[in-house]
C-alpha atoms as an extended CHARMM CRD file, in Angstrom:
* protein
*
       239  EXT
         1         1  MET       CA            -12.0780000000       -5.5300000000       16.5070000000  PROA      1               0.0000000000
         2         2  ILE       CA            -13.1710000000       -5.9920000000       12.9000000000  PROA      2               0.0000000000
         3         3  LYS       CA            -12.1100000000       -9.2890000000       11.3500000000  PROA      3               0.0000000000
         4         4  LEU       CA            -11.5870000000       -9.2840000000        7.5990000000  PROA      4               0.0000000000
         5         5  HSD       CA            -12.3930000000      -12.7830000000        6.4350000000  PROA      5               0.0000000000
         6         6  ASP       CA            -10.7300000000      -13.6510000000        3.1450000000  PROA      6               0.0000000000
         7         7  VAL       CA             -8.2460000000      -10.7530000000        3.2520000000  PROA      7               0.0000000000
         8         8  THR       CA             -4.4730000000      -11.2000000000        3.4790000000  PROA      8               0.0000000000
         9         9  PHE       CA             -2.4040000000       -8.3050000000        4.7770000000  PROA      9               0.0000000000
        10        10  VAL       CA              0.7600000000       -8.0420000000        2.6360000000  PROA      10              0.0000000000
        11        11  MET       CA              4.0080000000       -6.2420000000        3.4030000000  PROA      11              0.0000000000
        12        12  VAL       CA              7.0160000000       -6.4230000000        1.0490000000  PROA      12              0.0000000000
        13        13  GLU       CA             10.0530000000       -4.6870000000        2.5140000000  PROA      13              0.0000000000
        14        14  THR       CA             13.8330000000       -4.8980000000        2.0830000000  PROA      14              0.0000000000
        15        15  VAL       CA             14.9800000000       -1.3090000000        2.6870000000  PROA      15              0.0000000000
        16        16  CYS       CA             12.8760000000        0.2690000000        5.4640000000  PROA      16              0.0000000000
        17        17  HSD       CA             12.4860000000       -2.6470000000        7.8570000000  PROA      17              0.0000000000
        18        18  ASP       CA             11.8860000000       -0.7950000000       11.1400000000  PROA      18              0.0000000000
        19        19  LEU       CA              9.3220000000        1.5470000000        9.6180000000  PROA      19              0.0000000000
        20        20  ALA       CA              7.5930000000       -1.3930000000        7.9510000000  PROA      20              0.0000000000
        21        21  ARG       CA              7.4350000000       -3.1760000000       11.2910000000  PROA      21              0.0000000000
        22        22  LEU       CA              5.6930000000       -0.1680000000       12.8480000000  PROA      22              0.0000000000
        23        23  ALA       CA              3.1950000000       -0.0820000000        9.9680000000  PROA      23              0.0000000000
        24        24  MET       CA              2.4580000000       -3.7880000000       10.4120000000  PROA      24              0.0000000000
        25        25  GLU       CA              2.0490000000       -3.4970000000       14.1760000000  PROA      25              0.0000000000
        26        26  ASP       CA             -0.2960000000       -0.5480000000       13.8200000000  PROA      26              0.0000000000
        27        27  CYS       CA             -2.4660000000       -2.2440000000       11.1860000000  PROA      27              0.0000000000
        28        28  LYS       CA             -2.6470000000       -5.5300000000       13.0970000000  PROA      28              0.0000000000
        29        29  SER       CA             -3.7170000000       -3.6600000000       16.2290000000  PROA      29              0.0000000000
        30        30  LYS       CA             -6.7410000000       -2.2610000000       14.4020000000  PROA      30              0.0000000000
        31        31  ILE       CA             -7.8960000000       -5.1140000000       12.1360000000  PROA      31              0.0000000000
        32        32  GLU       CA             -7.8000000000       -8.8890000000       12.4470000000  PROA      32              0.0000000000
        33        33  PHE       CA             -6.8580000000      -10.3500000000        9.0670000000  PROA      33              0.0000000000
        34        34  GLU       CA             -7.4800000000      -13.8480000000        7.8060000000  PROA      34              0.0000000000
        35        35  ASP       CA             -3.7820000000      -14.0570000000        6.9460000000  PROA      35              0.0000000000
        36        36  VAL       CA             -0.6490000000      -11.9100000000        7.1890000000  PROA      36              0.0000000000
        37        37  LEU       CA              2.1490000000      -12.2620000000        4.6330000000  PROA      37              0.0000000000
        38        38  LEU       CA              5.5920000000      -10.7010000000        4.9490000000  PROA      38              0.0000000000
        39        39  LEU       CA              8.2760000000      -10.7970000000        2.2590000000  PROA      39              0.0000000000
        40        40  THR       CA             11.6200000000       -9.5270000000        3.5330000000  PROA      40              0.0000000000
        41        41  ASP       CA             15.3450000000      -10.1180000000        3.4170000000  PROA      41              0.0000000000
        42        42  LYS       CA             15.7040000000       -9.5640000000        7.1690000000  PROA      42              0.0000000000
        43        43  PRO       CA             13.0790000000      -11.5780000000        9.0750000000  PROA      43              0.0000000000
        44        44  GLU       CA             14.8700000000      -10.8580000000       12.3590000000  PROA      44              0.0000000000
        45        45  HSD       CA             13.6330000000       -7.2550000000       12.2100000000  PROA      45              0.0000000000
        46        46  PHE       CA             10.0930000000       -8.5960000000       12.5190000000  PROA      46              0.0000000000
        47        47  ASP       CA             10.5410000000      -11.0090000000       15.4250000000  PROA      47              0.0000000000
        48        48  GLY       CA              7.3820000000      -11.2840000000       17.4860000000  PROA      48              0.0000000000
        49        49  ILE       CA              5.0180000000      -10.3430000000       14.6680000000  PROA      49              0.0000000000
        50        50  SER       CA              2.6550000000      -13.1620000000       13.7760000000  PROA      50              0.0000000000
        51        51  ALA       CA              2.9300000000      -13.5950000000        9.9950000000  PROA      51              0.0000000000
        52        52  ARG       CA              3.8450000000      -16.0280000000        7.2600000000  PROA      52              0.0000000000
        53        53  VAL       CA              7.3550000000      -14.9550000000        6.4070000000  PROA      53              0.0000000000
        54        54  VAL       CA              8.9470000000      -15.5220000000        3.0060000000  PROA      54              0.0000000000
        55        55  THR       CA             12.6610000000      -14.7330000000        2.9880000000  PROA      55              0.0000000000
        56        56  VAL       CA             13.6650000000      -12.9930000000       -0.2270000000  PROA      56              0.0000000000
        57        57  PRO       CA             16.7690000000      -11.2800000000       -1.6560000000  PROA      57              0.0000000000
        58        58  ASN       CA             17.3410000000       -7.6100000000       -1.0500000000  PROA      58              0.0000000000
        59        59  TRP       CA             15.3310000000       -5.6230000000       -3.5940000000  PROA      59              0.0000000000
        60        60  PRO       CA             16.8630000000       -2.1210000000       -3.4800000000  PROA      60              0.0000000000
        61        61  THR       CA             14.7990000000       -0.3300000000       -6.1270000000  PROA      61              0.0000000000
        62        62  LYS       CA             11.1440000000        0.5460000000       -6.5750000000  PROA      62              0.0000000000
        63        63  LEU       CA             11.1070000000       -1.4820000000       -9.7780000000  PROA      63              0.0000000000
        64        64  ASP       CA             12.2670000000       -4.5240000000       -7.8160000000  PROA      64              0.0000000000
        65        65  TRP       CA              9.4290000000       -3.9270000000       -5.3590000000  PROA      65              0.0000000000
        66        66  CYS       CA              6.8580000000       -3.6320000000       -8.1360000000  PROA      66              0.0000000000
        67        67  ARG       CA              8.0180000000       -6.8490000000       -9.7450000000  PROA      67              0.0000000000
        68        68  ALA       CA              7.8330000000       -8.6180000000       -6.4020000000  PROA      68              0.0000000000
        69        69  ILE       CA              4.2340000000       -7.4940000000       -5.9650000000  PROA      69              0.0000000000
        70        70  TRP       CA              3.3170000000       -8.7330000000       -9.4390000000  PROA      70              0.0000000000
        71        71  PHE       CA              5.3340000000      -11.8980000000       -9.7760000000  PROA      71              0.0000000000
        72        72  GLU       CA              6.1300000000      -13.1620000000       -6.2700000000  PROA      72              0.0000000000
        73        73  VAL       CA              3.2440000000      -12.2270000000       -3.9750000000  PROA      73              0.0000000000
        74        74  PRO       CA              0.4630000000      -13.9350000000       -6.0110000000  PROA      74              0.0000000000
        75        75  LYS       CA              2.1290000000      -17.3190000000       -5.4430000000  PROA      75              0.0000000000
        76        76  HSD       CA              1.5250000000      -17.0140000000       -1.6870000000  PROA      76              0.0000000000
        77        77  ILE       CA             -2.0510000000      -15.6930000000       -1.4990000000  PROA      77              0.0000000000
        78        78  HSD       CA             -4.8770000000      -18.0250000000       -0.4510000000  PROA      78              0.0000000000
        79        79  THR       CA             -7.6480000000      -15.4790000000        0.1550000000  PROA      79              0.0000000000
        80        80  SER       CA             -9.9150000000      -13.6510000000       -2.2840000000  PROA      80              0.0000000000
        81        81  HSD       CA             -8.2760000000      -10.2670000000       -1.6120000000  PROA      81              0.0000000000
        82        82  MET       CA             -5.0170000000       -8.8080000000       -0.3590000000  PROA      82              0.0000000000
        83        83  LEU       CA             -4.4400000000       -5.5260000000        1.4480000000  PROA      83              0.0000000000
        84        84  LEU       CA             -1.0790000000       -4.2220000000        0.2360000000  PROA      84              0.0000000000
        85        85  CYS       CA              0.6650000000       -1.7960000000        2.5720000000  PROA      85              0.0000000000
        86        86  GLN       CA              3.9750000000        0.0510000000        2.3280000000  PROA      86              0.0000000000
        87        87  TRP       CA              6.0440000000        1.4150000000        5.2340000000  PROA      87              0.0000000000
        88        88  ASP       CA              4.5960000000        4.9240000000        4.7560000000  PROA      88              0.0000000000
        89        89  ALA       CA              0.9840000000        3.7670000000        4.7470000000  PROA      89              0.0000000000
        90        90  GLY       CA             -1.5100000000        2.1310000000        7.0400000000  PROA      90              0.0000000000
        91        91  ILE       CA             -4.9880000000        1.9610000000        8.4920000000  PROA      91              0.0000000000
        92        92  TRP       CA             -6.2670000000        5.3430000000        9.5750000000  PROA      92              0.0000000000
        93        93  ASN       CA             -9.7780000000        4.6660000000       10.8680000000  PROA      93              0.0000000000
        94        94  PRO       CA            -10.9040000000        1.0110000000       10.9920000000  PROA      94              0.0000000000
        95        95  ASP       CA            -14.5010000000        2.1030000000       11.5340000000  PROA      95              0.0000000000
        96        96  ASP       CA            -14.5390000000        3.3780000000        7.9430000000  PROA      96              0.0000000000
        97        97  TRP       CA            -14.2640000000       -0.1830000000        6.6420000000  PROA      97              0.0000000000
        98        98  THR       CA            -17.2060000000       -1.4190000000        4.5750000000  PROA      98              0.0000000000
        99        99  ASN       CA            -17.5870000000       -4.7730000000        2.8660000000  PROA      99              0.0000000000
       100       100  GLU       CA            -18.4840000000       -2.8460000000       -0.2770000000  PROA      100             0.0000000000
       101       101  PHE       CA            -14.7330000000       -2.4770000000       -0.8140000000  PROA      101             0.0000000000
       102       102  MET       CA            -14.6020000000       -6.2270000000       -1.4840000000  PROA      102             0.0000000000
       103       103  LYS       CA            -16.9110000000       -5.9750000000       -4.5070000000  PROA      103             0.0000000000
       104       104  TYR       CA            -14.0820000000       -4.6940000000       -6.7060000000  PROA      104             0.0000000000
       105       105  ASP       CA            -10.8160000000       -6.0440000000       -8.0240000000  PROA      105             0.0000000000
       106       106  PHE       CA             -8.9670000000       -2.8610000000       -7.1530000000  PROA      106             0.0000000000
       107       107  ILE       CA             -9.4840000000        0.0350000000       -4.7890000000  PROA      107             0.0000000000
       108       108  GLY       CA             -6.9270000000        2.6270000000       -3.6990000000  PROA      108             0.0000000000
       109       109  ALA       CA             -6.6960000000        6.3540000000       -3.0860000000  PROA      109             0.0000000000
       110       110  LEU       CA             -7.4830000000        8.8150000000       -5.8550000000  PROA      110             0.0000000000
       111       111  TRP       CA             -4.8300000000       10.5640000000       -7.8600000000  PROA      111             0.0000000000
       112       112  GLU       CA             -6.5640000000       13.9400000000       -7.6310000000  PROA      112             0.0000000000
       113       113  TRP       CA             -4.2580000000       15.5480000000      -10.1750000000  PROA      113             0.0000000000
       114       114  GLN       CA             -5.3230000000       13.2240000000      -13.0160000000  PROA      114             0.0000000000
       115       115  SER       CA             -8.3220000000       13.7940000000      -15.2580000000  PROA      115             0.0000000000
       116       116  PHE       CA             -9.3190000000       10.1390000000      -15.7840000000  PROA      116             0.0000000000
       117       117  ASN       CA             -8.6340000000        6.6760000000      -14.3040000000  PROA      117             0.0000000000
       118       118  ARG       CA             -7.9290000000        8.3500000000      -10.9790000000  PROA      118             0.0000000000
       119       119  VAL       CA             -8.4060000000        5.3160000000       -8.6850000000  PROA      119             0.0000000000
       120       120  CYS       CA             -4.7050000000        4.6200000000       -8.6810000000  PROA      120             0.0000000000
       121       121  ASN       CA             -2.6900000000        4.4870000000       -5.4940000000  PROA      121             0.0000000000
       122       122  THR       CA             -1.1180000000        1.1010000000       -4.7800000000  PROA      122             0.0000000000
       123       123  GLY       CA              0.8940000000        2.1090000000       -1.6850000000  PROA      123             0.0000000000
       124       124  PHE       CA             -2.1840000000        1.1550000000        0.3360000000  PROA      124             0.0000000000
       125       125  CYS       CA             -4.6890000000       -0.7620000000       -1.7370000000  PROA      125             0.0000000000
       126       126  LEU       CA             -7.0880000000       -3.6830000000       -1.7500000000  PROA      126             0.0000000000
       127       127  LYS       CA             -6.5270000000       -5.9630000000       -4.7280000000  PROA      127             0.0000000000
       128       128  SER       CA             -8.3230000000       -9.1670000000       -5.6510000000  PROA      128             0.0000000000
       129       129  SER       CA             -6.1790000000      -12.2580000000       -5.9220000000  PROA      129             0.0000000000
       130       130  ARG       CA             -7.8630000000      -13.0890000000       -9.2220000000  PROA      130             0.0000000000
       131       131  LEU       CA             -6.5250000000       -9.8310000000      -10.6770000000  PROA      131             0.0000000000
       132       132  ALA       CA             -3.0730000000      -10.4710000000       -9.2190000000  PROA      132             0.0000000000
       133       133  ARG       CA             -2.9780000000      -14.0090000000      -10.5960000000  PROA      133             0.0000000000
       134       134  TYR       CA             -4.2200000000      -12.9160000000      -13.9910000000  PROA      134             0.0000000000
       135       135  ILE       CA             -1.3440000000      -10.4610000000      -14.3150000000  PROA      135             0.0000000000
       136       136  TYR       CA              1.0710000000      -13.1220000000      -13.0800000000  PROA      136             0.0000000000
       137       137  TYR       CA             -0.0530000000      -15.6600000000      -15.6840000000  PROA      137             0.0000000000
       138       138  HSD       CA             -0.2210000000      -13.0550000000      -18.4560000000  PROA      138             0.0000000000
       139       139  ARG       CA              3.0420000000      -11.2710000000      -17.7050000000  PROA      139             0.0000000000
       140       140  ASP       CA              4.0290000000      -11.3500000000      -21.3590000000  PROA      140             0.0000000000
       141       141  LYS       CA              1.0520000000       -9.1010000000      -22.0950000000  PROA      141             0.0000000000
       142       142  TYR       CA              1.3950000000       -7.0840000000      -18.8640000000  PROA      142             0.0000000000
       143       143  PRO       CA              5.1330000000       -6.6940000000      -18.2220000000  PROA      143             0.0000000000
       144       144  CYS       CA              6.2980000000       -4.7790000000      -15.1800000000  PROA      144             0.0000000000
       145       145  TYR       CA              8.8280000000       -2.2850000000      -16.5040000000  PROA      145             0.0000000000
       146       146  ALA       CA              8.0360000000        0.9020000000      -14.5230000000  PROA      146             0.0000000000
       147       147  ASP       CA              8.8340000000        1.7370000000      -10.9250000000  PROA      147             0.0000000000
       148       148  THR       CA              5.3510000000        3.1550000000      -10.3580000000  PROA      148             0.0000000000
       149       149  GLU       CA              2.9720000000        0.2240000000      -10.1580000000  PROA      149             0.0000000000
       150       150  ASP       CA              0.1320000000        2.7080000000       -9.7290000000  PROA      150             0.0000000000
       151       151  GLY       CA              0.3080000000        4.2330000000      -13.2020000000  PROA      151             0.0000000000
       152       152  LEU       CA              1.1670000000        0.9940000000      -14.9520000000  PROA      152             0.0000000000
       153       153  LEU       CA             -1.6580000000       -1.0630000000      -13.4660000000  PROA      153             0.0000000000
       154       154  CYS       CA             -4.3550000000        1.5440000000      -12.9670000000  PROA      154             0.0000000000
       155       155  ARG       CA             -3.8690000000        3.7920000000      -15.9730000000  PROA      155             0.0000000000
       156       156  LYS       CA             -1.9570000000        2.0540000000      -18.7710000000  PROA      156             0.0000000000
       157       157  TYR       CA             -3.2640000000       -1.4990000000      -18.3170000000  PROA      157             0.0000000000
       158       158  ARG       CA             -6.6590000000       -0.7240000000      -16.7860000000  PROA      158             0.0000000000
       159       159  PRO       CA             -8.6110000000       -0.3900000000      -20.0760000000  PROA      159             0.0000000000
       160       160  ASP       CA             -7.5000000000       -3.8220000000      -21.2910000000  PROA      160             0.0000000000
       161       161  LEU       CA             -8.0370000000       -5.3950000000      -17.8820000000  PROA      161             0.0000000000
       162       162  GLU       CA            -11.5520000000       -3.9750000000      -17.7160000000  PROA      162             0.0000000000
       163       163  LYS       CA            -12.2730000000       -5.6300000000      -21.0610000000  PROA      163             0.0000000000
       164       164  GLU       CA            -11.2920000000       -8.8930000000      -19.3690000000  PROA      164             0.0000000000
       165       165  GLY       CA            -13.9260000000       -8.2650000000      -16.6870000000  PROA      165             0.0000000000
       166       166  PHE       CA            -11.8600000000       -6.7460000000      -13.8830000000  PROA      166             0.0000000000
       167       167  THR       CA            -13.3580000000       -3.8130000000      -11.9930000000  PROA      167             0.0000000000
       168       168  TRP       CA            -12.0610000000       -0.6600000000      -10.3130000000  PROA      168             0.0000000000
       169       169  SER       CA            -14.0760000000        0.9520000000       -7.5380000000  PROA      169             0.0000000000
       170       170  PRO       CA            -16.0230000000        4.1670000000       -8.1090000000  PROA      170             0.0000000000
       171       171  GLU       CA            -14.1370000000        7.3060000000       -7.0940000000  PROA      171             0.0000000000
       172       172  LYS       CA            -16.4850000000        8.1380000000       -4.2070000000  PROA      172             0.0000000000
       173       173  LEU       CA            -15.8790000000        4.7570000000       -2.6070000000  PROA      173             0.0000000000
       174       174  ALA       CA            -12.1270000000        4.9610000000       -3.2560000000  PROA      174             0.0000000000
       175       175  HSD       CA            -12.0710000000        8.2910000000       -1.4290000000  PROA      175             0.0000000000
       176       176  LYS       CA            -13.6380000000        6.6040000000        1.6000000000  PROA      176             0.0000000000
       177       177  PHE       CA            -11.1670000000        3.7340000000        1.3660000000  PROA      177             0.0000000000
       178       178  SER       CA             -7.9190000000        5.6990000000        1.4130000000  PROA      178             0.0000000000
       179       179  PHE       CA             -6.3090000000        9.1020000000        1.2130000000  PROA      179             0.0000000000
       180       180  GLU       CA             -3.0190000000        9.9880000000       -0.4450000000  PROA      180             0.0000000000
       181       181  GLY       CA             -2.9980000000       13.6600000000       -1.3530000000  PROA      181             0.0000000000
       182       182  TYR       CA             -4.8860000000       16.5840000000       -2.7880000000  PROA      182             0.0000000000
       183       183  GLY       CA             -3.9000000000       19.1040000000       -5.4220000000  PROA      183             0.0000000000
       184       184  PRO       CA             -2.5320000000       22.4790000000       -4.2220000000  PROA      184             0.0000000000
       185       185  ALA       CA             -5.8280000000       24.2520000000       -4.8210000000  PROA      185             0.0000000000
       186       186  GLN       CA             -7.7890000000       21.8570000000       -2.6170000000  PROA      186             0.0000000000
       187       187  ARG       CA             -8.0870000000       21.9080000000        1.1530000000  PROA      187             0.0000000000
       188       188  PRO       CA             -7.0580000000       18.9480000000        3.3150000000  PROA      188             0.0000000000
       189       189  PRO       CA             -9.8970000000       16.5650000000        4.1550000000  PROA      189             0.0000000000
       190       190  LEU       CA            -12.0040000000       17.1020000000        7.2330000000  PROA      190             0.0000000000
       191       191  GLU       CA            -13.2540000000       13.5180000000        7.1870000000  PROA      191             0.0000000000
       192       192  SER       CA            -11.2950000000       10.3850000000        7.9970000000  PROA      192             0.0000000000
       193       193  HSD       CA            -10.6020000000        7.4610000000        5.7010000000  PROA      193             0.0000000000
       194       194  PHE       CA            -10.0500000000        3.7580000000        6.2520000000  PROA      194             0.0000000000
       195       195  GLY       CA             -6.4260000000        4.0220000000        5.1510000000  PROA      195             0.0000000000
       196       196  PHE       CA             -3.7550000000        6.4440000000        4.0550000000  PROA      196             0.0000000000
       197       197  HSD       CA             -0.5100000000        6.5640000000        2.1100000000  PROA      197             0.0000000000
       198       198  GLY       CA              2.2800000000        9.1010000000        2.0720000000  PROA      198             0.0000000000
       199       199  LEU       CA              4.9180000000       10.3540000000        4.4600000000  PROA      199             0.0000000000
       200       200  TYR       CA              3.3650000000       13.8220000000        4.2540000000  PROA      200             0.0000000000
       201       201  ASN       CA              0.2240000000       12.4340000000        5.9260000000  PROA      201             0.0000000000
       202       202  PHE       CA              2.0210000000       11.1960000000        9.0510000000  PROA      202             0.0000000000
       203       203  LYS       CA              1.1720000000       14.3430000000       11.0140000000  PROA      203             0.0000000000
       204       204  ARG       CA             -2.5320000000       13.8190000000       10.2370000000  PROA      204             0.0000000000
       205       205  VAL       CA             -2.5390000000       10.2300000000       11.3890000000  PROA      205             0.0000000000
       206       206  PHE       CA              0.0800000000       10.0510000000       14.1520000000  PROA      206             0.0000000000
       207       207  GLU       CA              0.8970000000       12.2700000000       17.0850000000  PROA      207             0.0000000000
       208       208  GLY       CA              3.2730000000       12.4700000000       20.0260000000  PROA      208             0.0000000000
       209       209  GLY       CA              5.5800000000        9.4940000000       20.4460000000  PROA      209             0.0000000000
       210       210  GLN       CA              4.2690000000        7.6950000000       17.3690000000  PROA      210             0.0000000000
       211       211  LEU       CA              5.2620000000       10.5940000000       15.1380000000  PROA      211             0.0000000000
       212       212  GLU       CA              8.5770000000       11.1780000000       16.8760000000  PROA      212             0.0000000000
       213       213  THR       CA              9.5860000000        7.5220000000       16.5790000000  PROA      213             0.0000000000
       214       214  ARG       CA              8.8660000000        7.4890000000       12.8690000000  PROA      214             0.0000000000
       215       215  ALA       CA             10.6980000000       10.7760000000       12.3230000000  PROA      215             0.0000000000
       216       216  LYS       CA             13.7840000000        9.3650000000       14.0490000000  PROA      216             0.0000000000
       217       217  LEU       CA             13.7550000000        6.1720000000       11.9830000000  PROA      217             0.0000000000
       218       218  ILE       CA             13.3460000000        8.1510000000        8.7640000000  PROA      218             0.0000000000
       219       219  SER       CA             16.3290000000       10.3590000000        9.5850000000  PROA      219             0.0000000000
       220       220  GLU       CA             18.4860000000        7.2980000000       10.3630000000  PROA      220             0.0000000000
       221       221  ASN       CA             17.5770000000        5.2960000000        7.2660000000  PROA      221             0.0000000000
       222       222  VAL       CA             20.3180000000        5.3070000000        4.6310000000  PROA      222             0.0000000000
       223       223  TYR       CA             17.9380000000        4.5270000000        1.7790000000  PROA      223             0.0000000000
       224       224  LEU       CA             15.6880000000        7.4560000000        2.6750000000  PROA      224             0.0000000000
       225       225  ARG       CA             18.5830000000        9.8490000000        3.2130000000  PROA      225             0.0000000000
       226       226  GLU       CA             19.6410000000        9.1430000000       -0.3700000000  PROA      226             0.0000000000
       227       227  LYS       CA             16.2350000000       10.4200000000       -1.4770000000  PROA      227             0.0000000000
       228       228  VAL       CA             16.8180000000       13.8730000000        0.0400000000  PROA      228             0.0000000000
       229       229  GLN       CA             15.5150000000       15.8640000000       -2.8930000000  PROA      229             0.0000000000
       230       230  LEU       CA             12.3800000000       13.7630000000       -3.1200000000  PROA      230             0.0000000000
       231       231  LEU       CA             11.6680000000       13.6790000000        0.6100000000  PROA      231             0.0000000000
       232       232  ALA       CA             12.7680000000       17.1300000000        1.7710000000  PROA      232             0.0000000000
       233       233  SER       CA              9.4020000000       18.8370000000        1.4460000000  PROA      233             0.0000000000
       234       234  ASP       CA              7.5440000000       15.7650000000        2.7000000000  PROA      234             0.0000000000
       235       235  MET       CA              9.7580000000       15.5700000000        5.7990000000  PROA      235             0.0000000000
       236       236  GLU       CA              9.1490000000       19.2370000000        6.5600000000  PROA      236             0.0000000000
       237       237  ARG       CA              5.4080000000       18.7660000000        6.3750000000  PROA      237             0.0000000000
       238       238  ALA       CA              5.3350000000       15.4530000000        8.2010000000  PROA      238             0.0000000000
       239       239  ILE       CA              7.5090000000       16.1190000000       11.2530000000  PROA      239             0.0000000000
């Protein structure tokens, strides 16, 4: 098993606990991390998982989650990088890992539908702790006011952060790192990637019991049921 020295695996979850637990278990079965950090309001849902647990209030909105990533997580990181993972993300193929990923302050899946600054996705991303701490200490200049950390960090603030010396990975390397989604005119990938993000990719990554278990948990989750319009097409493609 690959061991990632100086990388902390980070999960922040207060609404989809059981799905987050599955994501953590799957990632930890494929990669040995230097550290594992879990921020949650219900630690009992994660009994048996070896991690540093920080008990937090319930954060019910995406904006709450984004602010936690920016202003709470950096206080608990002791490694040079952190691998941030959401409940609908994870490690796809650990053999696609390369230490070249560690050369940059940010790497995540491409936003194929954008024309510039396309290395964006933060649902599964590798971020340097120096970048995270810089944003934390300069939060007056870089406020977190949007519920899409991706666009705020990687498109709006990226030009100024690059002037400060922070680096985003090249698109080719980001494509190897993680996959989120392609535009409608493009075919699905034939190659694998180190990681993935997106409910609609579950059927590409999981099969059999793994997929069925996740489908059941999704259908039972109150928070996700309230997102029917957003998730309907994704559910149809994923299950």
